[in-house]
N, C-alpha and C positions, 0 to 999 in steps of 0.2 A: 424360397423358390430356387429350383435348380437352374444353373446357368443354361442359357439357350444357345445352341450351336447351329449355324447355317452351314450345311455340308453340300458342296457343289462339285459334281464330277459327271462326265457324260457316260461313264461305264457303270451300269446298274450293279454289277457284281461287287465292284469296289465300294460303291455307296452302301450297299447292304452290309458288307463286311465291316466297314468303318462305323456305320451307324450302330451296329450291334455292340461293338467294343466301347464306343463312347457312352451308349446308354447303360452298359454294365458298370460304368464309372459314375453314374448318376446324372449325366447330362441329358437335357431334352434336345432332341435333334430334329431339325427341319431340313428336308432334302430338296435339291434342285438338280436338274440334269443338263442345263445349258445356261449360257450367260443371261439371256433374256428372262428366263424363269428366276434366276438368282436375283436380278434387280427388282422383280416383283416381290419376292419373298423377303428381301432385306427390309421391307416396310413392316415386318413383324418385330423389328427391333431386336435382332440377336445380340448376344453378348460377345460373340466371336464368330468369325467367318473362316471356313476352310475352303479354299478355292483352287480348283484345278486350273493349270495354265492353258492347256490345249483343249478347247471345246468348240463344238459347232455353233453357228449363229453369232457368237460373240466370245472372244477368248478371255481368259482370266485377267490379263493386263487391262483390257478395256473395261471390264466389270469393276476392277479395283479403281481405275481412274474415275469412273462415274460416281462410285461411292464416296471417294475422297473429295469430290466437288461439292458434296452436300455437307455444309458445316455442322449439321446436327448429327452427322455420323462419322466425323473424322476421328473420333476416339475409339471406334470399334477395331479391335485387333484383327488383322488379316494374315492368315498363314497360307502360303502357296504350296500346292502339291505339284511337283514337276518331275517329268521323266527326262527333261532336257538338262544338260550340264553346260557349264561355261559361265565365266564371270560376267559377260555382257548381259545375259538373261537375268542374273541376280541383281546387277546394277539397275537394269530397267525396272525390275520389280520394286527395288528400294526407292527409286525415284518416284514411283507411282504411289508410294505410301505403304508397301508391304512391311509387316513386322517380323516375319519369320519364313523359313523355307523347310519343307520336308521332301526328300527325294523318293521317287518310286524305284523299285518296289517298296511299299510302305510297311514299316514295322508299327503295328497298332500301339505297342507299348511306348515307342518313341513319340508317336503322334499325341497320345494322351498326355505324356510328360510335357510336350511343348505347349499343348492347350492349357494345361494347369499352370505352367510357368508364365505364360502370357496373361492369363487371368489374374494371377497373383500380382504381377507387375502393374496391371491396370488398377487394382485395388489400392496400391501404394501411391499412385499418381493422382487418382480422382480424390477430390476433397471428401472428408467424412460427411460434411453437411453440404449437400448440393445447393441448398438455399442460401448458403453463406459464401458468396463469391469471394475469391482471393484475388484482389486487384492491386496492381501497382503501376505507376508510370515511370518511364525512364527515357529521357530524350524525346524523340518523336513517337515513341511506342506507349500504348496503353495495353496491358496484358491482364486478361481476366481468366484465371485458371479454372474457375468454376464453370465457365461457359466454353472453355477452349476457344477463346476469342482474342484476336489481336487487332488493334486499330493502329494504323500508321497515318499520322497527320489527320486523324479523325475519320479515316476510311477503313472499314473492316477488310482485312486480307485473310483468306483461308489458308491455314497451315495444317497439313496432315499431322496426325497425332505425334509421331516421332519427331518431326521437325518442330512442332510446338514445344514438346518436352525439352528438346535440346536448347532452343532459344530461351525458354523460361528458366532453365537451369543456369545458363550462362548469364542472362540478364539480371537474375536475382542475386548474383554475386559479381558485380562489375569489377574489372581490374584483376580478378583472380585467374590464373592460368590453370587449365585442366588438360591433362594428357588425353589422348584418344582412348587409352585403356580405362581411365577413370570415367570418361563420358559413357563408354560402352557399359560398364558395370552399373553406373547410375541410371541409365535410361533403359537398357535391355535387361539388366539383372545378371546375377552370377550363373544362372542355370539355362541361359539362352546363348547359343554359340554363334556369333557373327564375327566377321573379320574387321580389323581396324579401318580398312578402306570404306566400310559402311558409314563411318562418321564423316569422312570427307565428302561422300556423295550427298549426305543430308545437309551438311554445311553449305555446299554449293547451291542446293535448292533453296535454302534459307536466304542466302545472299541474293538470289534471283528475285525472291519475293520482297526483300527489303529494298531492292532497286537502288534509288539514290543514296540510301543509307547502308549499303552493303558493307561499307568499311567499319560498321559497328562491331562486326565479328572479325577479330584480328587473328591472323595465323602467326603463331610463335614457332619459328622454324626449328625443327628437331624436337619440339615439345608437344604442342597441341594448339588449343584455341582459348581466347578470352573475349569477353564483352568489353569494348573500349569504355573507359571511364569518361563520363560527360564533363566537359569543361564548364 
């Protein structure tokens, strides 16, 4: 089965242009022209979402936020299309659970490359056998990689995909220090380009969700992060 892409942009010419290029690469493309339509069509269970930031009725940030609130869809990669520049917009997107950004005007070759890279990375993260959950407990956390589910003191807490992957990566190797560069390569891959600040944004969001256990993620000054060894 071909990967299914949900393509969302309020400009029909852009949608038609990108849809053609994606379909030429073998993707099945579902289209939407505003945020509300996107939320309806996400129920078709796309493998990846390409989402414009500036749209009528509901912008891309709000669409992404609502998608990430649904624990059954936290694993779906989201690539933002944006004509806006500036670190604050990128940080906002990352905080909401975006996986990647492509600027306008859009190079279809670049977009296709980003789509393929994100799908490849997803394949390496998801278990080969989805019926065989990969679970382990550490301190107050119970982590189920198969379900993308984390329980803290017995209560399920929803973590967007990248936050889940970072926490899983660190918690599965407690006490080991990882630089931001290593975390980027492990979680985003070699062929997706994001700045090291991205890791700090995600760690901050992870700590917020860990709440009273925020200190489980330790900052090693000048190096990176580690999951604190439980006594």
